[in-house]
N, C-alpha and C positions, 0 to 999 in steps of 0.2 A: 563407582562400581566398575570392576574390571570385567572385560568381555572374555568368556571362555569359548574356544573354537573346538567343535567336535572333530574327531579323527576323520580323514578323508575316506578311510575304509568303511565308514558307516554308511556311505553312499547317500549323504544328505548334503544339501546346499549349505555352505558356510554363511553365517550372517554377515551383512555388509559391515565393513570396518568403519567404526566411528571413534573419534578421539573425544574423550569427555572434557567438559569445561573446567573441571576441578583439578586438572593436571595429571590425573591417573591415566596410564597407558595400558593397552592390552598386554598380556603376558609375553615376555621375551621369547619363550619357546614356541609361540604361535607364528613367529616371523616366517619360518620355512613353510608352514602350512599355507599361509596366506600367499606367499610368493609362488608356490606351486599351483595354487588355485587360479591365480591370475595368469600364470604361464610365462613368467619372465626369468631370465638367468640371474645368477648372483652378480655377474659383471654389470648388467644393466642397473640393478638395484644399487650397487656400489657407486656407479657413475652418478646416478640421480641424487644419492645421499652425500656424496663427497668424501667417501672413505674407500679403502682398498678392497679388492675382491677377497683377499685373504682374511680381512677383518670380518666381512659378512659371513664367510665360511666358518670362522672361529666362533662367531656369535651364534650361528645356527646349530653348531655342534656342541655348544655349551662350554667351550674352552675359553671363552672370553665374555665378560660382562660389559656392555656398552655404558657410557655415561648417559645421564638422563637426556641431555641435548642430542646425542647421537641417536638414541632410541627414538626420540621424538621425530627426528628427521626421517628415520627409516619408516616409521608408521605413517608419517605424512606423505611420503613418496608412494607407499603401498596404497594408501587411501586414494590418492590422485589416479594411480594406474588402474585401480579397481573401477573407478568411475568411468575411465576411458574404455576399458575392456568390456564393461557391461553393455555398451551400446552396440557391440558387434554380436552377431549370431552365427550359428552353424552354417546357415545359408550363405554367409559372406565368404566362407573359406572352402566350401565343398566344391568338388568337381562334378558336373552333371553328366560327364562322359564316362559312364560306368562300363567297365569291361566285365562281361558275364560269361559263365559257363553253365552247363546243365549237368544234372546227376549222371546222365548217360555218357558224358564225355569221359575220357581216360586221363590218367595222370600225365601221359605223354602229351596230350592236348594242352594241359595246363602248363607244363614245362616249356613247350614250344611258344605259347602265347606270352609267358613271362619273359622269355628271352627276346622275343620280337619287340615287346613294348617296354622293356626295362622296368618291370613292376615286380613286387615281391608277394602280392596276395591278390586273389580274385574271389569275389563272392559267387556263390552258386545259386541259381534261380530255377525253380520249377514253375514255368509260366511267369506269373508276376510275383510269386512268393519266394522270399529268401529262405533257403533250406540249409545253408551252410557256407563254408569258406575253405579255400585251399591256400596254403602259404608255403614259402620256401622252407621254413622250419619244419612244417608238417611233411613235406616231400622228403626231406633228409631223414626224418624219423622212419618213414615207410621204406626208404631205401635200405636202411639197416635191417628191417624186418623181412622184406620181400626179395631183395636182390634186384638188380637193374632190369633183367628180362621181364620178370613178373610185374615190376613196378610200372613199366610203360603200358601194360595191358589193363592194369587195375582201374576199375570204374570209380569215379568220384563219389558215387552214391555210397560206396563202401569205405572210402578213405577220407572223406571231407571232415573238416573240423566243425565245431559248433557255430551257430549263427553269431556274427559280431554284434556289438551294441547298435541299436537303432535309436536315433534321437530326432526330435522334431526340428524342422527348418528354423524355427524361432528360438531354439535352445541357446541360452547365453554362451558365448564363445569361451568364457573362463571356466566352464564346466568340462570342456573337451580335453584339456591337457591331462587331468588325472585319469580320464577314461582311456586315452591313447597309450598310457603307460602300461596298461594291463591287457590291451587288445592290439591286434595287427592293424585294424582299421575301424572306422565308425561309419555306419550308413545313415543317410539323412532322408527323412520322409516328409511329405507334404500331403495333407488330406489322406493319410493312411497309405500313400503310395511311395515306395522308395525311389528317389529321383537323384540322389547324390552320394558321394563317398568322400571321406576325409581320411588321409593317411598321416603318418608322423611328419612327413615333409610339409604337409599343408598346415599343421599346427605351428611350424616355425615361422609362418607368415605373420602370426600374431605378435611375434617379438621384434619385427622389423620397425 
């Protein structure tokens, strides 16, 4: 029996990858989904499998059909990596030093802090509650709408973006990569309190 993998956009966990004893493999078109779920590059998968990066690219895009032996090696590598990555959690990769701003702060405050700390997004807190986020992309958007003079005076309460995803400290690390693709950052909570933040650069640590 072949294993079908739901689309990542359905926001469900993919089932653990298992190779059947009767020689049947999961569908070839699931390779990319599994690789992205685990959070590894085509290059790393190619190295582990013993094929070229271009071959992995061609297989994932449907331009090439691998032999049974090559496909088996690919799925064995993915299965091994999935087992390794599942032992790590969001708490292993998050930074607990969260830079925060308040709704009463201005966009000028946000720009200054981003430049000082070389960061591209800042969550906005009202006391202990996360109420939004401000990012470089959002600031550029408002610059086009407001102009530089008005931009600096604008309050974050009126210009902030929606609250970023919040995951539990124990959330499996392999869930984070799909999330970070659609958000500027991920906040990490423990006992209902936000205590950490994960950015795109943090997810790269999973591939080391």
